[in-house]
Backbone and ligand atoms as CSV (ligand in chain L), in Angstrom:
chain,resi,resn,atom,element,x,y,z
A,1,UNK,N,N,9.069,-3.887,-12.024
A,1,UNK,CA,C,9.559,-3.950,-13.400
A,1,UNK,C,C,8.859,-2.875,-14.225
A,2,UNK,N,N,9.627,-2.064,-14.966
A,2,UNK,CA,C,8.995,-1.012,-15.769
A,2,UNK,C,C,8.018,-1.591,-16.786
A,3,UNK,N,N,6.959,-0.832,-17.050
A,3,UNK,CA,C,5.966,-1.280,-18.013
A,3,UNK,C,C,5.854,-0.258,-19.130
A,4,UNK,N,N,5.886,-0.761,-20.346
A,4,UNK,CA,C,5.730,0.121,-21.491
A,4,UNK,C,C,4.258,0.440,-21.661
A,5,UNK,N,N,3.954,1.727,-21.894
A,5,UNK,CA,C,2.563,2.147,-21.987
A,5,UNK,C,C,1.941,1.637,-23.286
A,6,UNK,N,N,2.558,1.938,-24.411
A,6,UNK,CA,C,2.122,1.379,-25.688
A,6,UNK,C,C,3.372,1.141,-26.538
A,7,UNK,N,N,3.186,0.504,-27.660
A,7,UNK,CA,C,4.321,0.221,-28.547
A,7,UNK,C,C,5.030,1.490,-28.979
A,8,UNK,N,N,4.251,2.572,-29.208
A,8,UNK,CA,C,4.844,3.786,-29.759
A,8,UNK,C,C,5.091,4.856,-28.701
A,9,UNK,N,N,4.555,4.667,-27.516
A,9,UNK,CA,C,4.720,5.669,-26.463
A,9,UNK,C,C,6.136,5.604,-25.916
A,10,UNK,N,N,6.867,6.731,-25.960
A,10,UNK,CA,C,8.239,6.697,-25.459
A,10,UNK,C,C,8.318,6.649,-23.941
A,11,UNK,N,N,7.215,6.878,-23.249
A,11,UNK,CA,C,7.249,6.966,-21.792
A,11,UNK,C,C,6.972,5.609,-21.163
A,12,UNK,N,N,7.853,5.221,-20.266
A,12,UNK,CA,C,7.688,3.962,-19.543
A,12,UNK,C,C,7.222,4.268,-18.129
A,13,UNK,N,N,6.195,3.563,-17.664
A,13,UNK,CA,C,5.744,3.706,-16.279
A,13,UNK,C,C,6.665,2.886,-15.387
A,14,UNK,N,N,7.294,3.555,-14.415
A,14,UNK,CA,C,8.259,2.868,-13.553
A,14,UNK,C,C,7.663,2.405,-12.241
A,15,UNK,N,N,6.537,2.985,-11.858
A,15,UNK,CA,C,5.934,2.646,-10.568
A,15,UNK,C,C,5.474,3.925,-9.894
A,16,UNK,N,N,4.976,3.773,-8.695
A,16,UNK,CA,C,4.411,4.920,-7.990
A,16,UNK,C,C,5.478,5.697,-7.232
A,17,UNK,N,N,5.283,7.005,-7.181
A,17,UNK,CA,C,6.228,7.882,-6.481
A,17,UNK,C,C,6.435,7.420,-5.042
A,18,UNK,N,N,5.353,7.016,-4.381
A,18,UNK,CA,C,5.458,6.657,-2.955
A,18,UNK,C,C,6.283,5.389,-2.718
A,19,UNK,N,N,6.597,4.662,-3.786
A,19,UNK,CA,C,7.437,3.464,-3.618
A,19,UNK,C,C,8.903,3.838,-3.391
A,20,UNK,N,N,9.267,5.088,-3.695
A,20,UNK,CA,C,10.611,5.577,-3.414
A,20,UNK,C,C,10.517,6.524,-2.229
A,21,UNK,N,N,11.224,6.259,-1.146
A,21,UNK,CA,C,11.140,7.174,-0.001
A,21,UNK,C,C,11.783,8.514,-0.334
A,22,UNK,N,N,11.345,9.599,0.325
A,22,UNK,CA,C,12.016,10.887,0.127
A,22,UNK,C,C,13.518,10.740,0.407
A,23,UNK,N,N,14.337,11.360,-0.423
A,23,UNK,CA,C,15.801,11.272,-0.368
A,23,UNK,C,C,16.271,9.833,-0.608
A,24,UNK,N,N,15.477,9.110,-1.406
A,24,UNK,CA,C,15.830,7.728,-1.728
A,24,UNK,C,C,15.996,7.545,-3.222
A,25,UNK,N,N,16.294,6.318,-3.608
A,25,UNK,CA,C,16.506,6.007,-5.026
A,25,UNK,C,C,16.127,4.558,-5.297
A,26,UNK,N,N,15.843,4.290,-6.569
A,26,UNK,CA,C,15.620,2.927,-7.043
A,26,UNK,C,C,16.455,2.729,-8.299
A,27,UNK,N,N,16.885,1.511,-8.514
A,27,UNK,CA,C,17.622,1.188,-9.740
A,27,UNK,C,C,16.689,0.416,-10.657
A,28,UNK,N,N,16.626,0.804,-11.930
A,28,UNK,CA,C,15.838,0.070,-12.912
A,28,UNK,C,C,16.747,-0.284,-14.087
A,29,UNK,N,N,16.462,-1.402,-14.710
A,29,UNK,CA,C,17.213,-1.835,-15.890
A,29,UNK,C,C,16.293,-1.671,-17.088
A,30,UNK,N,N,16.694,-0.854,-18.053
A,30,UNK,CA,C,15.886,-0.629,-19.245
A,30,UNK,C,C,16.767,-0.777,-20.471
A,31,UNK,N,N,16.424,-1.742,-21.286
A,31,UNK,CA,C,17.155,-1.977,-22.537
A,31,UNK,C,C,18.656,-2.027,-22.303
A,32,UNK,N,N,19.038,-2.770,-21.267
A,32,UNK,CA,C,20.455,-2.997,-20.999
A,32,UNK,C,C,21.153,-1.879,-20.266
A,33,UNK,N,N,20.402,-0.814,-19.946
A,33,UNK,CA,C,20.999,0.321,-19.242
A,33,UNK,C,C,20.512,0.341,-17.791
A,34,UNK,N,N,21.453,0.470,-16.858
A,34,UNK,CA,C,21.095,0.604,-15.454
A,34,UNK,C,C,20.862,2.084,-15.163
A,35,UNK,N,N,19.671,2.396,-14.672
A,35,UNK,CA,C,19.270,3.785,-14.452
A,35,UNK,C,C,18.869,3.966,-12.988
A,36,UNK,N,N,19.367,5.037,-12.385
A,36,UNK,CA,C,19.017,5.368,-11.006
A,36,UNK,C,C,17.925,6.426,-11.020
A,37,UNK,N,N,16.823,6.146,-10.320
A,37,UNK,CA,C,15.716,7.092,-10.237
A,37,UNK,C,C,15.679,7.621,-8.804
A,38,UNK,N,N,15.758,8.943,-8.654
A,38,UNK,CA,C,15.874,9.573,-7.346
A,38,UNK,C,C,14.608,10.361,-7.023
A,39,UNK,N,N,14.268,10.352,-5.738
A,39,UNK,CA,C,13.218,11.246,-5.236
A,39,UNK,C,C,13.864,12.139,-4.178
A,40,UNK,N,N,13.712,13.435,-4.337
A,40,UNK,CA,C,14.307,14.364,-3.379
A,40,UNK,C,C,13.316,14.642,-2.247
A,41,UNK,N,N,13.794,15.362,-1.235
A,41,UNK,CA,C,12.940,15.681,-0.081
A,41,UNK,C,C,11.757,16.543,-0.498
A,42,UNK,N,N,11.925,17.355,-1.566
A,42,UNK,CA,C,10.819,18.198,-2.028
A,42,UNK,C,C,10.014,17.518,-3.146
A,43,UNK,N,N,10.126,16.191,-3.211
A,43,UNK,CA,C,9.317,15.369,-4.126
A,43,UNK,C,C,9.592,15.616,-5.603
A,44,UNK,N,N,10.774,16.103,-5.929
A,44,UNK,CA,C,11.195,16.122,-7.334
A,44,UNK,C,C,11.750,14.741,-7.660
A,45,UNK,N,N,11.648,14.357,-8.939
A,45,UNK,CA,C,12.155,13.057,-9.380
A,45,UNK,C,C,13.159,13.273,-10.506
A,46,UNK,N,N,14.284,12.567,-10.423
A,46,UNK,CA,C,15.341,12.676,-11.425
A,46,UNK,C,C,15.813,11.277,-11.804
A,47,UNK,N,N,16.309,11.136,-13.023
A,47,UNK,CA,C,16.849,9.847,-13.456
A,47,UNK,C,C,18.211,10.075,-14.095
A,48,UNK,N,N,19.177,9.285,-13.650
A,48,UNK,CA,C,20.555,9.372,-14.147
A,48,UNK,C,C,21.040,7.978,-14.486
A,49,UNK,N,N,21.964,7.916,-15.418
A,49,UNK,CA,C,22.673,6.660,-15.628
A,49,UNK,C,C,23.292,6.264,-14.286
A,50,UNK,N,N,23.142,4.987,-13.918
A,50,UNK,CA,C,23.561,4.542,-12.587
A,50,UNK,C,C,25.065,4.277,-12.541
A,51,UNK,N,N,25.832,5.266,-12.951
A,51,UNK,CA,C,27.271,5.100,-13.063
A,51,UNK,C,C,27.941,6.442,-12.820
A,52,UNK,N,N,28.702,6.506,-11.754
A,52,UNK,CA,C,29.393,7.751,-11.424
A,52,UNK,C,C,30.413,8.082,-12.513
A,53,UNK,N,N,30.537,9.376,-12.877
A,53,UNK,CA,C,31.515,9.741,-13.909
A,53,UNK,C,C,32.959,9.585,-13.439
A,54,UNK,N,N,33.176,9.366,-12.137
A,54,UNK,CA,C,34.545,9.176,-11.645
A,54,UNK,C,C,35.022,7.775,-11.994
A,55,UNK,N,N,34.575,6.763,-11.247
A,55,UNK,CA,C,35.018,5.400,-11.532
A,55,UNK,C,C,33.860,4.417,-11.564
A,56,UNK,N,N,32.687,4.913,-11.933
A,56,UNK,CA,C,31.565,4.013,-12.185
A,56,UNK,C,C,30.787,3.568,-10.969
A,57,UNK,N,N,30.930,4.263,-9.848
A,57,UNK,CA,C,30.183,3.888,-8.636
A,57,UNK,C,C,28.676,3.900,-8.875
A,58,UNK,N,N,27.936,3.052,-8.141
A,58,UNK,CA,C,26.474,2.966,-8.313
A,58,UNK,C,C,25.769,4.135,-7.621
A,59,UNK,N,N,25.385,5.127,-8.395
A,59,UNK,CA,C,24.795,6.334,-7.813
A,59,UNK,C,C,23.490,6.044,-7.079
A,60,UNK,N,N,22.790,4.975,-7.462
A,60,UNK,CA,C,21.526,4.634,-6.792
A,60,UNK,C,C,21.757,4.260,-5.327
A,61,UNK,N,N,23.009,3.995,-4.956
A,61,UNK,CA,C,23.319,3.648,-3.562
A,61,UNK,C,C,23.921,4.837,-2.817
A,62,UNK,N,N,23.891,6.008,-3.453
A,62,UNK,CA,C,24.453,7.199,-2.834
A,62,UNK,C,C,23.462,7.868,-1.903
A,63,UNK,N,N,23.939,8.946,-1.281
A,63,UNK,CA,C,23.109,9.711,-0.348
A,63,UNK,C,C,22.592,10.947,-1.066
A,64,UNK,N,N,21.256,11.121,-1.022
A,64,UNK,CA,C,20.612,12.255,-1.685
A,64,UNK,C,C,20.475,13.396,-0.686
A,65,UNK,N,N,20.935,14.572,-1.086
A,65,UNK,CA,C,20.714,15.773,-0.263
A,65,UNK,C,C,20.505,16.942,-1.210
A,66,UNK,N,N,19.469,17.737,-0.926
A,66,UNK,CA,C,19.102,18.783,-1.878
A,66,UNK,C,C,18.824,18.133,-3.223
A,67,UNK,N,N,19.378,18.717,-4.291
A,67,UNK,CA,C,19.245,18.124,-5.622
A,67,UNK,C,C,20.569,17.525,-6.071
A,68,UNK,N,N,21.281,16.921,-5.112
A,68,UNK,CA,C,22.568,16.280,-5.369
A,68,UNK,C,C,22.532,14.862,-4.840
A,69,UNK,N,N,23.413,14.015,-5.404
A,69,UNK,CA,C,23.639,12.700,-4.801
A,69,UNK,C,C,25.148,12.572,-4.576
A,70,UNK,N,N,25.506,12.039,-3.417
A,70,UNK,CA,C,26.914,11.780,-3.109
A,70,UNK,C,C,27.216,10.333,-3.474
A,71,UNK,N,N,28.195,10.153,-4.351
A,71,UNK,CA,C,28.557,8.798,-4.774
A,71,UNK,C,C,29.035,7.976,-3.572
A,72,UNK,N,N,28.608,6.707,-3.486
A,72,UNK,CA,C,28.986,5.895,-2.323
A,72,UNK,C,C,30.463,5.496,-2.315
A,73,UNK,N,N,31.161,5.623,-3.441
A,73,UNK,CA,C,32.551,5.144,-3.459
A,73,UNK,C,C,33.552,6.189,-2.962
A,74,UNK,N,N,33.549,7.376,-3.566
A,74,UNK,CA,C,34.553,8.365,-3.166
A,74,UNK,C,C,33.934,9.735,-2.909
A,75,UNK,N,N,32.606,9.733,-2.749
A,75,UNK,CA,C,31.901,10.929,-2.281
A,75,UNK,C,C,31.876,12.109,-3.255
A,76,UNK,N,N,32.102,11.865,-4.545
A,76,UNK,CA,C,31.839,12.952,-5.493
A,76,UNK,C,C,30.363,13.302,-5.386
A,77,UNK,N,N,30.059,14.585,-5.567
A,77,UNK,CA,C,28.665,15.016,-5.551
A,77,UNK,C,C,28.225,15.274,-6.986
A,78,UNK,N,N,27.103,14.686,-7.355
A,78,UNK,CA,C,26.590,14.776,-8.718
A,78,UNK,C,C,25.269,15.529,-8.696
A,79,UNK,N,N,25.157,16.530,-9.563
A,79,UNK,CA,C,23.928,17.306,-9.675
A,79,UNK,C,C,22.856,16.457,-10.354
A,80,UNK,N,N,21.716,16.307,-9.687
A,80,UNK,CA,C,20.683,15.415,-10.221
A,80,UNK,C,C,20.023,15.990,-11.480
A,81,UNK,N,N,20.022,17.304,-11.625
A,81,UNK,CA,C,19.376,17.898,-12.801
A,81,UNK,C,C,20.251,17.787,-14.038
A,82,UNK,N,N,21.541,18.052,-13.870
A,82,UNK,CA,C,22.436,18.110,-15.035
A,82,UNK,C,C,23.277,16.855,-15.215
A,83,UNK,N,N,23.439,16.065,-14.137
A,83,UNK,CA,C,24.340,14.913,-14.197
A,83,UNK,C,C,25.806,15.289,-14.035
A,84,UNK,N,N,26.076,16.592,-13.843
A,84,UNK,CA,C,27.460,17.077,-13.738
A,84,UNK,C,C,27.994,16.895,-12.322
A,85,UNK,N,N,29.283,16.565,-12.238
A,85,UNK,CA,C,29.961,16.539,-10.947
A,85,UNK,C,C,30.105,17.971,-10.444
A,86,UNK,N,N,29.997,18.139,-9.128
A,86,UNK,CA,C,30.170,19.453,-8.522
A,86,UNK,C,C,31.667,19.739,-8.403
A,87,UNK,N,N,32.073,20.960,-8.780
A,87,UNK,CA,C,33.488,21.365,-8.722
A,87,UNK,C,C,34.029,21.175,-7.297
A,88,UNK,N,N,35.296,20.819,-7.140
A,88,UNK,CA,C,36.343,20.821,-8.160
A,88,UNK,C,C,36.370,19.556,-9.023
A,89,UNK,N,N,35.490,18.585,-8.738
A,89,UNK,CA,C,35.491,17.372,-9.551
A,89,UNK,C,C,34.874,17.671,-10.909
A,90,UNK,N,N,35.266,16.898,-11.907
A,90,UNK,CA,C,34.790,17.152,-13.263
A,90,UNK,C,C,34.338,15.861,-13.916
A,91,UNK,N,N,33.179,15.911,-14.563
A,91,UNK,CA,C,32.651,14.747,-15.261
A,91,UNK,C,C,31.147,14.867,-15.315
A,92,UNK,N,N,30.540,14.018,-16.109
A,92,UNK,CA,C,29.094,14.116,-16.285
A,92,UNK,C,C,28.540,12.734,-16.570
A,93,UNK,N,N,27.393,12.436,-15.985
A,93,UNK,CA,C,26.700,11.197,-16.302
A,93,UNK,C,C,25.390,11.539,-17.005
A,94,UNK,N,N,24.902,10.627,-17.802
A,94,UNK,CA,C,23.720,10.898,-18.611
A,94,UNK,C,C,22.473,11.073,-17.736
A,95,UNK,N,N,21.621,11.995,-18.153
A,95,UNK,CA,C,20.335,12.164,-17.476
A,95,UNK,C,C,19.220,11.709,-18.413
A,96,UNK,N,N,18.076,11.379,-17.841
A,96,UNK,CA,C,16.907,10.954,-18.626
A,96,UNK,C,C,15.704,11.790,-18.216
A,97,UNK,N,N,14.856,12.143,-19.183
A,97,UNK,CA,C,13.636,12.878,-18.832
A,97,UNK,C,C,12.693,11.995,-18.009
A,98,UNK,N,N,12.160,12.558,-16.941
A,98,UNK,CA,C,11.161,11.863,-16.132
A,98,UNK,C,C,10.022,12.822,-15.831
A,99,UNK,N,N,8.857,12.276,-15.593
A,99,UNK,CA,C,7.732,13.098,-15.158
A,99,UNK,C,C,6.877,12.264,-14.215
A,100,UNK,N,N,6.095,12.945,-13.401
A,100,UNK,CA,C,5.177,12.264,-12.491
A,100,UNK,C,C,3.772,12.709,-12.846
A,101,UNK,N,N,2.906,11.738,-13.062
A,101,UNK,CA,C,1.522,12.047,-13.414
A,101,UNK,C,C,0.614,11.130,-12.605
A,102,UNK,N,N,-0.321,11.724,-11.885
A,102,UNK,CA,C,-1.228,10.963,-11.024
A,102,UNK,C,C,-0.447,10.016,-10.110
A,103,UNK,N,N,0.685,10.477,-9.624
A,103,UNK,CA,C,1.464,9.696,-8.659
A,103,UNK,C,C,2.292,8.591,-9.275
A,104,UNK,N,N,2.311,8.513,-10.634
A,104,UNK,CA,C,3.097,7.488,-11.306
A,104,UNK,C,C,4.311,8.150,-11.972
A,105,UNK,N,N,5.479,7.509,-11.815
A,105,UNK,CA,C,6.713,8.034,-12.418
A,105,UNK,C,C,6.849,7.455,-13.818
A,106,UNK,N,N,7.081,8.333,-14.791
A,106,UNK,CA,C,7.316,7.912,-16.185
A,106,UNK,C,C,8.706,8.350,-16.612
A,107,UNK,N,N,9.392,7.496,-17.326
A,107,UNK,CA,C,10.719,7.806,-17.837
A,107,UNK,C,C,10.708,7.684,-19.343
A,108,UNK,N,N,11.343,8.653,-20.003
A,108,UNK,CA,C,11.436,8.595,-21.461
A,108,UNK,C,C,12.435,7.511,-21.839
A,109,UNK,N,N,12.096,6.728,-22.817
A,109,UNK,CA,C,12.938,5.591,-23.199
A,109,UNK,C,C,14.348,6.054,-23.564
A,110,UNK,N,N,15.355,5.284,-23.125
A,110,UNK,CA,C,16.727,5.653,-23.463
A,110,UNK,C,C,16.931,5.676,-24.967
L,1,LIG,S1,S,33.303,6.287,-8.347
L,1,LIG,FE1,FE,32.012,7.881,-7.671
L,1,LIG,S2,S,33.287,9.197,-6.589
L,1,LIG,FE2,FE,34.604,7.644,-7.305
């Protein structure tokens, strides 16, 4: 469960990086929003709204390759940095700022 650092700190501690396997994802619920947090093979971390821009598929259950995730429903590929669908598909899902400090993942509050 995410933990708020302080009342005024916008950054929420989500847990340790090692709790997400490389090319894996976790789903977190923050203030009513379902957010997918991804770890890539090169240990980058990204956070996207857990809803595919096509028909709302759960991106946290997709397959991560490079800096993309393939939606589990119809295989649209979504760029983890921008949230944009890869052409020829079109659409965008919201992204959230994340950072890793001392092995802990922090997400900026929605
Ligand atoms: S819902 Fe994601 S590709 Fe269709």
